[in-house]
PyMOL Python script that loads the backbone (N, CA, C, O; Angstrom):
from pymol import cmd

cmd.read_pdbstr("""\
ATOM      1  N   MET A   1      -0.725  -2.805 -19.269  1.00  0.00           N
ATOM      2  CA  MET A   1      -0.534  -3.862 -18.306  1.00  0.00           C
ATOM      3  C   MET A   1       0.729  -3.535 -17.486  1.00  0.00           C
ATOM      4  O   MET A   1       1.701  -3.004 -18.022  1.00  0.00           O
ATOM      5  N   LYS A   2       0.703  -3.847 -16.227  1.00  0.00           N
ATOM      6  CA  LYS A   2       1.851  -3.604 -15.338  1.00  0.00           C
ATOM      7  C   LYS A   2       2.688  -4.862 -15.193  1.00  0.00           C
ATOM      8  O   LYS A   2       2.186  -5.969 -15.383  1.00  0.00           O
ATOM      9  N   LEU A   3       3.951  -4.701 -14.859  1.00  0.00           N
ATOM     10  CA  LEU A   3       4.847  -5.819 -14.666  1.00  0.00           C
ATOM     11  C   LEU A   3       4.299  -6.784 -13.608  1.00  0.00           C
ATOM     12  O   LEU A   3       4.413  -8.000 -13.760  1.00  0.00           O
ATOM     13  N   LYS A   4       3.715  -6.255 -12.559  1.00  0.00           N
ATOM     14  CA  LYS A   4       3.182  -7.122 -11.485  1.00  0.00           C
ATOM     15  C   LYS A   4       2.020  -7.982 -11.939  1.00  0.00           C
ATOM     16  O   LYS A   4       1.678  -8.952 -11.263  1.00  0.00           O
ATOM     17  N   ASP A   5       1.400  -7.653 -13.069  1.00  0.00           N
ATOM     18  CA  ASP A   5       0.241  -8.392 -13.583  1.00  0.00           C
ATOM     19  C   ASP A   5       0.612  -9.572 -14.480  1.00  0.00           C
ATOM     20  O   ASP A   5      -0.251 -10.377 -14.830  1.00  0.00           O
ATOM     21  N   LEU A   6       1.879  -9.681 -14.851  1.00  0.00           N
ATOM     22  CA  LEU A   6       2.297 -10.810 -15.678  1.00  0.00           C
ATOM     23  C   LEU A   6       2.217 -12.111 -14.899  1.00  0.00           C
ATOM     24  O   LEU A   6       2.355 -12.128 -13.676  1.00  0.00           O
ATOM     25  N   LYS A   7       1.996 -13.174 -15.606  1.00  0.00           N
ATOM     26  CA  LYS A   7       1.966 -14.499 -14.995  1.00  0.00           C
ATOM     27  C   LYS A   7       3.306 -15.193 -15.269  1.00  0.00           C
ATOM     28  O   LYS A   7       3.962 -14.898 -16.268  1.00  0.00           O
ATOM     29  N   PRO A   8       3.714 -16.112 -14.385  1.00  0.00           N
ATOM     30  CA  PRO A   8       4.972 -16.834 -14.594  1.00  0.00           C
ATOM     31  C   PRO A   8       5.030 -17.441 -15.989  1.00  0.00           C
ATOM     32  O   PRO A   8       4.059 -18.034 -16.458  1.00  0.00           O
ATOM     33  N   GLY A   9       6.178 -17.288 -16.649  1.00  0.00           N
ATOM     34  CA  GLY A   9       6.384 -17.809 -17.988  1.00  0.00           C
ATOM     35  C   GLY A   9       6.067 -16.818 -19.093  1.00  0.00           C
ATOM     36  O   GLY A   9       6.439 -17.046 -20.245  1.00  0.00           O
ATOM     37  N   GLN A  10       5.390 -15.726 -18.773  1.00  0.00           N
ATOM     38  CA  GLN A  10       5.062 -14.734 -19.804  1.00  0.00           C
ATOM     39  C   GLN A  10       6.256 -13.823 -20.048  1.00  0.00           C
ATOM     40  O   GLN A  10       7.049 -13.537 -19.152  1.00  0.00           O
ATOM     41  N   LYS A  11       6.351 -13.379 -21.301  1.00  0.00           N
ATOM     42  CA  LYS A  11       7.388 -12.438 -21.693  1.00  0.00           C
ATOM     43  C   LYS A  11       6.730 -11.108 -22.012  1.00  0.00           C
ATOM     44  O   LYS A  11       5.580 -11.063 -22.450  1.00  0.00           O
ATOM     45  N   ALA A  12       7.468 -10.018 -21.789  1.00  0.00           N
ATOM     46  CA  ALA A  12       6.912  -8.698 -22.047  1.00  0.00           C
ATOM     47  C   ALA A  12       8.009  -7.721 -22.436  1.00  0.00           C
ATOM     48  O   ALA A  12       9.192  -7.926 -22.166  1.00  0.00           O
ATOM     49  N   LYS A  13       7.566  -6.653 -23.080  1.00  0.00           N
ATOM     50  CA  LYS A  13       8.463  -5.564 -23.461  1.00  0.00           C
ATOM     51  C   LYS A  13       8.074  -4.355 -22.630  1.00  0.00           C
ATOM     52  O   LYS A  13       6.891  -4.037 -22.510  1.00  0.00           O
ATOM     53  N   VAL A  14       9.061  -3.680 -22.055  1.00  0.00           N
ATOM     54  CA  VAL A  14       8.803  -2.497 -21.208  1.00  0.00           C
ATOM     55  C   VAL A  14       8.387  -1.342 -22.106  1.00  0.00           C
ATOM     56  O   VAL A  14       9.071  -1.028 -23.080  1.00  0.00           O
ATOM     57  N   ILE A  15       7.264  -0.711 -21.777  1.00  0.00           N
ATOM     58  CA  ILE A  15       6.763   0.445 -22.513  1.00  0.00           C
ATOM     59  C   ILE A  15       7.209   1.730 -21.842  1.00  0.00           C
ATOM     60  O   ILE A  15       7.741   2.620 -22.506  1.00  0.00           O
ATOM     61  N   LYS A  16       7.001   1.845 -20.520  1.00  0.00           N
ATOM     62  CA  LYS A  16       7.435   3.022 -19.791  1.00  0.00           C
ATOM     63  C   LYS A  16       7.469   2.741 -18.301  1.00  0.00           C
ATOM     64  O   LYS A  16       6.903   1.757 -17.825  1.00  0.00           O
ATOM     65  N   VAL A  17       8.142   3.620 -17.574  1.00  0.00           N
ATOM     66  CA  VAL A  17       8.211   3.547 -16.121  1.00  0.00           C
ATOM     67  C   VAL A  17       7.418   4.735 -15.598  1.00  0.00           C
ATOM     68  O   VAL A  17       7.742   5.884 -15.900  1.00  0.00           O
ATOM     69  N   ASP A  18       6.359   4.455 -14.801  1.00  0.00           N
ATOM     70  CA  ASP A  18       5.401   5.478 -14.360  1.00  0.00           C
ATOM     71  C   ASP A  18       5.744   6.111 -13.035  1.00  0.00           C
ATOM     72  O   ASP A  18       4.824   6.489 -12.310  1.00  0.00           O
ATOM     73  N   HIS A  19       6.970   6.251 -12.677  1.00  0.00           N
ATOM     74  CA  HIS A  19       7.311   6.791 -11.371  1.00  0.00           C
ATOM     75  C   HIS A  19       8.468   7.754 -11.525  1.00  0.00           C
ATOM     76  O   HIS A  19       9.199   7.688 -12.513  1.00  0.00           O
ATOM     77  N   ASN A  20       8.645   8.635 -10.581  1.00  0.00           N
ATOM     78  CA  ASN A  20       9.756   9.583 -10.622  1.00  0.00           C
ATOM     79  C   ASN A  20      10.682   9.361  -9.434  1.00  0.00           C
ATOM     80  O   ASN A  20      10.315   8.693  -8.467  1.00  0.00           O
ATOM     81  N   GLY A  21      11.864   9.915  -9.511  1.00  0.00           N
ATOM     82  CA  GLY A  21      12.774   9.918  -8.373  1.00  0.00           C
ATOM     83  C   GLY A  21      13.654   8.694  -8.280  1.00  0.00           C
ATOM     84  O   GLY A  21      14.070   8.125  -9.289  1.00  0.00           O
ATOM     85  N   ASN A  22      13.932   8.297  -7.041  1.00  0.00           N
ATOM     86  CA  ASN A  22      14.883   7.224  -6.780  1.00  0.00           C
ATOM     87  C   ASN A  22      14.442   5.878  -7.351  1.00  0.00           C
ATOM     88  O   ASN A  22      15.286   5.096  -7.788  1.00  0.00           O
ATOM     89  N   LEU A  23      13.147   5.594  -7.355  1.00  0.00           N
ATOM     90  CA  LEU A  23      12.680   4.320  -7.900  1.00  0.00           C
ATOM     91  C   LEU A  23      12.990   4.230  -9.389  1.00  0.00           C
ATOM     92  O   LEU A  23      13.475   3.201  -9.861  1.00  0.00           O
ATOM     93  N   THR A  24      12.719   5.282 -10.120  1.00  0.00           N
ATOM     94  CA  THR A  24      13.002   5.269 -11.553  1.00  0.00           C
ATOM     95  C   THR A  24      14.483   5.075 -11.791  1.00  0.00           C
ATOM     96  O   THR A  24      14.873   4.291 -12.656  1.00  0.00           O
ATOM     97  N   ARG A  25      15.307   5.767 -11.047  1.00  0.00           N
ATOM     98  CA  ARG A  25      16.762   5.624 -11.196  1.00  0.00           C
ATOM     99  C   ARG A  25      17.201   4.195 -10.898  1.00  0.00           C
ATOM    100  O   ARG A  25      18.023   3.639 -11.626  1.00  0.00           O
ATOM    101  N   ARG A  26      16.673   3.604  -9.857  1.00  0.00           N
ATOM    102  CA  ARG A  26      17.034   2.215  -9.501  1.00  0.00           C
ATOM    103  C   ARG A  26      16.623   1.245 -10.618  1.00  0.00           C
ATOM    104  O   ARG A  26      17.390   0.360 -10.997  1.00  0.00           O
ATOM    105  N   LEU A  27      15.411   1.424 -11.134  1.00  0.00           N
ATOM    106  CA  LEU A  27      14.947   0.558 -12.214  1.00  0.00           C
ATOM    107  C   LEU A  27      15.829   0.702 -13.441  1.00  0.00           C
ATOM    108  O   LEU A  27      16.178  -0.299 -14.067  1.00  0.00           O
ATOM    109  N   PHE A  28      16.197   1.922 -13.796  1.00  0.00           N
ATOM    110  CA  PHE A  28      17.089   2.134 -14.948  1.00  0.00           C
ATOM    111  C   PHE A  28      18.460   1.530 -14.692  1.00  0.00           C
ATOM    112  O   PHE A  28      19.080   1.003 -15.615  1.00  0.00           O
ATOM    113  N   GLU A  29      18.944   1.596 -13.467  1.00  0.00           N
ATOM    114  CA  GLU A  29      20.269   1.030 -13.136  1.00  0.00           C
ATOM    115  C   GLU A  29      20.310  -0.482 -13.334  1.00  0.00           C
ATOM    116  O   GLU A  29      21.349  -1.030 -13.702  1.00  0.00           O
ATOM    117  N   ILE A  30      19.194  -1.158 -13.093  1.00  0.00           N
ATOM    118  CA  ILE A  30      19.204  -2.612 -13.277  1.00  0.00           C
ATOM    119  C   ILE A  30      18.776  -2.997 -14.703  1.00  0.00           C
ATOM    120  O   ILE A  30      18.706  -4.179 -15.042  1.00  0.00           O
ATOM    121  N   GLY A  31      18.496  -1.996 -15.519  1.00  0.00           N
ATOM    122  CA  GLY A  31      18.218  -2.258 -16.934  1.00  0.00           C
ATOM    123  C   GLY A  31      16.771  -2.191 -17.349  1.00  0.00           C
ATOM    124  O   GLY A  31      16.457  -2.481 -18.503  1.00  0.00           O
ATOM    125  N   ILE A  32      15.868  -1.816 -16.448  1.00  0.00           N
ATOM    126  CA  ILE A  32      14.460  -1.713 -16.812  1.00  0.00           C
ATOM    127  C   ILE A  32      14.206  -0.346 -17.378  1.00  0.00           C
ATOM    128  O   ILE A  32      14.126   0.648 -16.656  1.00  0.00           O
ATOM    129  N   MET A  33      14.078  -0.316 -18.718  1.00  0.00           N
ATOM    130  CA  MET A  33      13.815   0.913 -19.441  1.00  0.00           C
ATOM    131  C   MET A  33      13.024   0.575 -20.685  1.00  0.00           C
ATOM    132  O   MET A  33      13.004  -0.580 -21.110  1.00  0.00           O
ATOM    133  N   PRO A  34      12.370   1.566 -21.277  1.00  0.00           N
ATOM    134  CA  PRO A  34      11.559   1.283 -22.456  1.00  0.00           C
ATOM    135  C   PRO A  34      12.360   0.547 -23.541  1.00  0.00           C
ATOM    136  O   PRO A  34      13.495   0.892 -23.868  1.00  0.00           O
ATOM    137  N   GLY A  35      11.695  -0.491 -24.080  1.00  0.00           N
ATOM    138  CA  GLY A  35      12.273  -1.256 -25.169  1.00  0.00           C
ATOM    139  C   GLY A  35      12.888  -2.585 -24.767  1.00  0.00           C
ATOM    140  O   GLY A  35      13.074  -3.451 -25.622  1.00  0.00           O
ATOM    141  N   VAL A  36      13.210  -2.774 -23.491  1.00  0.00           N
ATOM    142  CA  VAL A  36      13.833  -4.042 -23.085  1.00  0.00           C
ATOM    143  C   VAL A  36      12.762  -5.115 -22.906  1.00  0.00           C
ATOM    144  O   VAL A  36      11.616  -4.822 -22.567  1.00  0.00           O
ATOM    145  N   GLU A  37      13.161  -6.359 -23.140  1.00  0.00           N
ATOM    146  CA  GLU A  37      12.252  -7.496 -22.952  1.00  0.00           C
ATOM    147  C   GLU A  37      12.659  -8.269 -21.719  1.00  0.00           C
ATOM    148  O   GLU A  37      13.844  -8.407 -21.418  1.00  0.00           O
ATOM    149  N   LEU A  38      11.663  -8.771 -21.009  1.00  0.00           N
ATOM    150  CA  LEU A  38      11.924  -9.562 -19.798  1.00  0.00           C
ATOM    151  C   LEU A  38      10.991 -10.740 -19.730  1.00  0.00           C
ATOM    152  O   LEU A  38       9.994 -10.802 -20.450  1.00  0.00           O
ATOM    153  N   ASN A  39      11.316 -11.672 -18.865  1.00  0.00           N
ATOM    154  CA  ASN A  39      10.563 -12.908 -18.715  1.00  0.00           C
ATOM    155  C   ASN A  39      10.171 -13.052 -17.249  1.00  0.00           C
ATOM    156  O   ASN A  39      11.036 -13.042 -16.373  1.00  0.00           O
ATOM    157  N   MET A  40       8.874 -13.185 -16.973  1.00  0.00           N
ATOM    158  CA  MET A  40       8.410 -13.359 -15.598  1.00  0.00           C
ATOM    159  C   MET A  40       8.714 -14.769 -15.120  1.00  0.00           C
ATOM    160  O   MET A  40       8.398 -15.744 -15.800  1.00  0.00           O
ATOM    161  N   ILE A  41       9.327 -14.873 -13.953  1.00  0.00           N
ATOM    162  CA  ILE A  41       9.672 -16.170 -13.374  1.00  0.00           C
ATOM    163  C   ILE A  41       8.604 -16.586 -12.350  1.00  0.00           C
ATOM    164  O   ILE A  41       8.037 -17.675 -12.446  1.00  0.00           O
ATOM    165  N   SER A  42       8.337 -15.711 -11.372  1.00  0.00           N
ATOM    166  CA  SER A  42       7.370 -16.092 -10.333  1.00  0.00           C
ATOM    167  C   SER A  42       6.847 -14.879  -9.571  1.00  0.00           C
ATOM    168  O   SER A  42       7.418 -13.790  -9.618  1.00  0.00           O
ATOM    169  N   HIS A  43       5.745 -15.109  -8.871  1.00  0.00           N
ATOM    170  CA  HIS A  43       5.182 -14.153  -7.927  1.00  0.00           C
ATOM    171  C   HIS A  43       5.242 -14.806  -6.553  1.00  0.00           C
ATOM    172  O   HIS A  43       4.792 -15.940  -6.391  1.00  0.00           O
ATOM    173  N   HIS A  44       5.780 -14.121  -5.579  1.00  0.00           N
ATOM    174  CA  HIS A  44       5.767 -14.666  -4.227  1.00  0.00           C
ATOM    175  C   HIS A  44       4.405 -14.390  -3.607  1.00  0.00           C
ATOM    176  O   HIS A  44       3.771 -13.388  -3.937  1.00  0.00           O
ATOM    177  N   PRO A  45       3.949 -15.253  -2.722  1.00  0.00           N
ATOM    178  CA  PRO A  45       2.608 -15.090  -2.147  1.00  0.00           C
ATOM    179  C   PRO A  45       2.516 -13.896  -1.188  1.00  0.00           C
ATOM    180  O   PRO A  45       3.525 -13.341  -0.753  1.00  0.00           O
ATOM    181  N   PHE A  46       1.289 -13.528  -0.880  1.00  0.00           N
ATOM    182  CA  PHE A  46       0.985 -12.473   0.088  1.00  0.00           C
ATOM    183  C   PHE A  46       1.609 -11.137  -0.270  1.00  0.00           C
ATOM    184  O   PHE A  46       2.198 -10.462   0.574  1.00  0.00           O
ATOM    185  N   LYS A  47       1.467 -10.763  -1.552  1.00  0.00           N
ATOM    186  CA  LYS A  47       1.982  -9.488  -2.056  1.00  0.00           C
ATOM    187  C   LYS A  47       3.485  -9.349  -1.917  1.00  0.00           C
ATOM    188  O   LYS A  47       4.014  -8.253  -1.732  1.00  0.00           O
ATOM    189  N   GLY A  48       4.160 -10.485  -2.010  1.00  0.00           N
ATOM    190  CA  GLY A  48       5.615 -10.495  -1.979  1.00  0.00           C
ATOM    191  C   GLY A  48       6.172 -10.045  -3.311  1.00  0.00           C
ATOM    192  O   GLY A  48       5.419  -9.630  -4.193  1.00  0.00           O
ATOM    193  N   PRO A  49       7.473 -10.122  -3.465  1.00  0.00           N
ATOM    194  CA  PRO A  49       8.112  -9.632  -4.696  1.00  0.00           C
ATOM    195  C   PRO A  49       7.799 -10.490  -5.914  1.00  0.00           C
ATOM    196  O   PRO A  49       7.404 -11.651  -5.802  1.00  0.00           O
ATOM    197  N   VAL A  50       7.988  -9.885  -7.074  1.00  0.00           N
ATOM    198  CA  VAL A  50       7.908 -10.592  -8.344  1.00  0.00           C
ATOM    199  C   VAL A  50       9.347 -10.840  -8.796  1.00  0.00           C
ATOM    200  O   VAL A  50      10.225 -10.000  -8.597  1.00  0.00           O
ATOM    201  N   VAL A  51       9.575 -12.000  -9.405  1.00  0.00           N
ATOM    202  CA  VAL A  51      10.910 -12.396  -9.843  1.00  0.00           C
ATOM    203  C   VAL A  51      10.891 -12.526 -11.355  1.00  0.00           C
ATOM    204  O   VAL A  51      10.006 -13.181 -11.906  1.00  0.00           O
ATOM    205  N   PHE A  52      11.847 -11.916 -12.033  1.00  0.00           N
ATOM    206  CA  PHE A  52      11.900 -11.944 -13.484  1.00  0.00           C
ATOM    207  C   PHE A  52      13.327 -11.987 -13.976  1.00  0.00           C
ATOM    208  O   PHE A  52      14.266 -11.648 -13.256  1.00  0.00           O
ATOM    209  N   GLU A  53      13.473 -12.416 -15.230  1.00  0.00           N
ATOM    210  CA  GLU A  53      14.775 -12.448 -15.901  1.00  0.00           C
ATOM    211  C   GLU A  53      14.869 -11.267 -16.851  1.00  0.00           C
ATOM    212  O   GLU A  53      13.918 -10.931 -17.557  1.00  0.00           O
ATOM    213  N   LEU A  54      16.027 -10.654 -16.850  1.00  0.00           N
ATOM    214  CA  LEU A  54      16.328  -9.586 -17.774  1.00  0.00           C
ATOM    215  C   LEU A  54      17.716  -9.876 -18.310  1.00  0.00           C
ATOM    216  O   LEU A  54      18.709  -9.721 -17.599  1.00  0.00           O
ATOM    217  N   GLY A  55      17.783 -10.291 -19.551  1.00  0.00           N
ATOM    218  CA  GLY A  55      19.066 -10.736 -20.094  1.00  0.00           C
ATOM    219  C   GLY A  55      19.488 -12.015 -19.391  1.00  0.00           C
ATOM    220  O   GLY A  55      18.707 -12.963 -19.313  1.00  0.00           O
ATOM    221  N   ASN A  56      20.713 -12.056 -18.877  1.00  0.00           N
ATOM    222  CA  ASN A  56      21.228 -13.222 -18.168  1.00  0.00           C
ATOM    223  C   ASN A  56      21.084 -13.100 -16.650  1.00  0.00           C
ATOM    224  O   ASN A  56      21.583 -13.950 -15.912  1.00  0.00           O
ATOM    225  N   ALA A  57      20.408 -12.056 -16.181  1.00  0.00           N
ATOM    226  CA  ALA A  57      20.285 -11.821 -14.740  1.00  0.00           C
ATOM    227  C   ALA A  57      18.853 -12.046 -14.257  1.00  0.00           C
ATOM    228  O   ALA A  57      17.898 -11.893 -15.019  1.00  0.00           O
ATOM    229  N   THR A  58      18.720 -12.409 -12.990  1.00  0.00           N
ATOM    230  CA  THR A  58      17.421 -12.599 -12.361  1.00  0.00           C
ATOM    231  C   THR A  58      17.265 -11.536 -11.274  1.00  0.00           C
ATOM    232  O   THR A  58      18.176 -11.318 -10.476  1.00  0.00           O
ATOM    233  N   PHE A  59      16.110 -10.879 -11.249  1.00  0.00           N
ATOM    234  CA  PHE A  59      15.849  -9.804 -10.299  1.00  0.00           C
ATOM    235  C   PHE A  59      14.541 -10.046  -9.563  1.00  0.00           C
ATOM    236  O   PHE A  59      13.648 -10.723 -10.072  1.00  0.00           O
ATOM    237  N   ALA A  60      14.434  -9.491  -8.369  1.00  0.00           N
ATOM    238  CA  ALA A  60      13.180  -9.481  -7.614  1.00  0.00           C
ATOM    239  C   ALA A  60      12.814  -8.018  -7.330  1.00  0.00           C
ATOM    240  O   ALA A  60      13.654  -7.228  -6.898  1.00  0.00           O
ATOM    241  N   LEU A  61      11.570  -7.683  -7.577  1.00  0.00           N
ATOM    242  CA  LEU A  61      11.075  -6.332  -7.303  1.00  0.00           C
ATOM    243  C   LEU A  61       9.856  -6.417  -6.405  1.00  0.00           C
ATOM    244  O   LEU A  61       9.045  -7.335  -6.523  1.00  0.00           O
ATOM    245  N   GLY A  62       9.736  -5.449  -5.506  1.00  0.00           N
ATOM    246  CA  GLY A  62       8.552  -5.352  -4.680  1.00  0.00           C
ATOM    247  C   GLY A  62       7.335  -4.950  -5.513  1.00  0.00           C
ATOM    248  O   GLY A  62       7.469  -4.497  -6.650  1.00  0.00           O
ATOM    249  N   GLN A  63       6.164  -5.121  -4.939  1.00  0.00           N
ATOM    250  CA  GLN A  63       4.922  -4.817  -5.649  1.00  0.00           C
ATOM    251  C   GLN A  63       4.862  -3.361  -6.119  1.00  0.00           C
ATOM    252  O   GLN A  63       4.424  -3.091  -7.237  1.00  0.00           O
ATOM    253  N   ARG A  64       5.295  -2.427  -5.279  1.00  0.00           N
ATOM    254  CA  ARG A  64       5.242  -1.007  -5.640  1.00  0.00           C
ATOM    255  C   ARG A  64       6.097  -0.723  -6.873  1.00  0.00           C
ATOM    256  O   ARG A  64       5.661  -0.023  -7.786  1.00  0.00           O
ATOM    257  N   ALA A  65       7.298  -1.259  -6.898  1.00  0.00           N
ATOM    258  CA  ALA A  65       8.194  -1.068  -8.035  1.00  0.00           C
ATOM    259  C   ALA A  65       7.634  -1.760  -9.271  1.00  0.00           C
ATOM    260  O   ALA A  65       7.675  -1.195 -10.364  1.00  0.00           O
ATOM    261  N   ALA A  66       7.118  -2.958  -9.119  1.00  0.00           N
ATOM    262  CA  ALA A  66       6.575  -3.707 -10.254  1.00  0.00           C
ATOM    263  C   ALA A  66       5.323  -3.017 -10.800  1.00  0.00           C
ATOM    264  O   ALA A  66       5.030  -3.140 -11.990  1.00  0.00           O
ATOM    265  N   ALA A  67       4.592  -2.306  -9.973  1.00  0.00           N
ATOM    266  CA  ALA A  67       3.405  -1.592 -10.428  1.00  0.00           C
ATOM    267  C   ALA A  67       3.775  -0.325 -11.193  1.00  0.00           C
ATOM    268  O   ALA A  67       2.933   0.227 -11.901  1.00  0.00           O
ATOM    269  N   ALA A  68       4.997   0.142 -11.068  1.00  0.00           N
ATOM    270  CA  ALA A  68       5.448   1.361 -11.754  1.00  0.00           C
ATOM    271  C   ALA A  68       5.926   1.083 -13.171  1.00  0.00           C
ATOM    272  O   ALA A  68       6.193   2.018 -13.926  1.00  0.00           O
ATOM    273  N   VAL A  69       6.038  -0.195 -13.546  1.00  0.00           N
ATOM    274  CA  VAL A  69       6.565  -0.559 -14.860  1.00  0.00           C
ATOM    275  C   VAL A  69       5.424  -1.013 -15.768  1.00  0.00           C
ATOM    276  O   VAL A  69       4.782  -2.033 -15.518  1.00  0.00           O
ATOM    277  N   GLU A  70       5.185  -0.240 -16.823  1.00  0.00           N
ATOM    278  CA  GLU A  70       4.157  -0.618 -17.796  1.00  0.00           C
ATOM    279  C   GLU A  70       4.805  -1.456 -18.894  1.00  0.00           C
ATOM    280  O   GLU A  70       5.838  -1.089 -19.455  1.00  0.00           O
ATOM    281  N   VAL A  71       4.163  -2.607 -19.189  1.00  0.00           N
ATOM    282  CA  VAL A  71       4.703  -3.538 -20.178  1.00  0.00           C
ATOM    283  C   VAL A  71       3.634  -3.912 -21.201  1.00  0.00           C
ATOM    284  O   VAL A  71       2.436  -3.729 -20.984  1.00  0.00           O
ATOM    285  N   ASP A  72       4.111  -4.439 -22.313  1.00  0.00           N
ATOM    286  CA  ASP A  72       3.246  -4.992 -23.337  1.00  0.00           C
ATOM    287  C   ASP A  72       3.601  -6.458 -23.472  1.00  0.00           C
ATOM    288  O   ASP A  72       4.736  -6.791 -23.813  1.00  0.00           O
ATOM    289  N   LYS A  73       2.657  -7.331 -23.212  1.00  0.00           N
ATOM    290  CA  LYS A  73       2.904  -8.770 -23.239  1.00  0.00           C
ATOM    291  C   LYS A  73       3.283  -9.212 -24.644  1.00  0.00           C
ATOM    292  O   LYS A  73       2.690  -8.770 -25.629  1.00  0.00           O
ATOM    293  N   ILE A  74       4.284 -10.096 -24.726  1.00  0.00           N
ATOM    294  CA  ILE A  74       4.711 -10.663 -26.000  1.00  0.00           C
ATOM    295  C   ILE A  74       4.065 -12.034 -26.122  1.00  0.00           C
ATOM    296  O   ILE A  74       4.286 -12.908 -25.284  1.00  0.00           O
ATOM    297  N   GLU A  75       3.275 -12.220 -27.157  1.00  0.00           N
ATOM    298  CA  GLU A  75       2.580 -13.493 -27.346  1.00  0.00           C
ATOM    299  C   GLU A  75       3.551 -14.553 -27.835  1.00  0.00           C
ATOM    300  O   GLU A  75       4.426 -14.268 -28.653  1.00  0.00           O
ATOM    301  N   SER A  76       3.403 -15.772 -27.340  1.00  0.00           N
ATOM    302  CA  SER A  76       4.231 -16.891 -27.757  1.00  0.00           C
ATOM    303  C   SER A  76       3.836 -17.356 -29.148  1.00  0.00           C
ATOM    304  O   SER A  76       2.671 -17.274 -29.536  1.00  0.00           O
ATOM    305  N   ASP A  77       4.800 -17.833 -29.881  1.00  0.00           N
ATOM    306  CA  ASP A  77       4.505 -18.340 -31.231  1.00  0.00           C
ATOM    307  C   ASP A  77       4.017 -19.752 -31.196  1.00  0.00           C
ATOM    308  O   ASP A  77       3.724 -20.330 -32.242  1.00  0.00           O
TER     309      ASP A  77
END
""", "prot")
cmd.dss("prot")
cmd.show_as("cartoon", "prot")
cmd.util.cbc("prot")
cmd.orient("prot")
């Protein structure tokens, strides 16, 4: 499953980043790397950015970047 496919309120663990170059470096700089957990906040309409929480910070990523992040959904208890 890709980060862009999560629904608001879902939590996920990053499995891998499927892109090379500057995008991968940018994602790693903001903390998106295998093993981290994040929480989806919202999807903006018309293929706009996705907004998620990572730790105490909130980030927005474009669809292309969000499609490069493979995640595993964490089921709620």
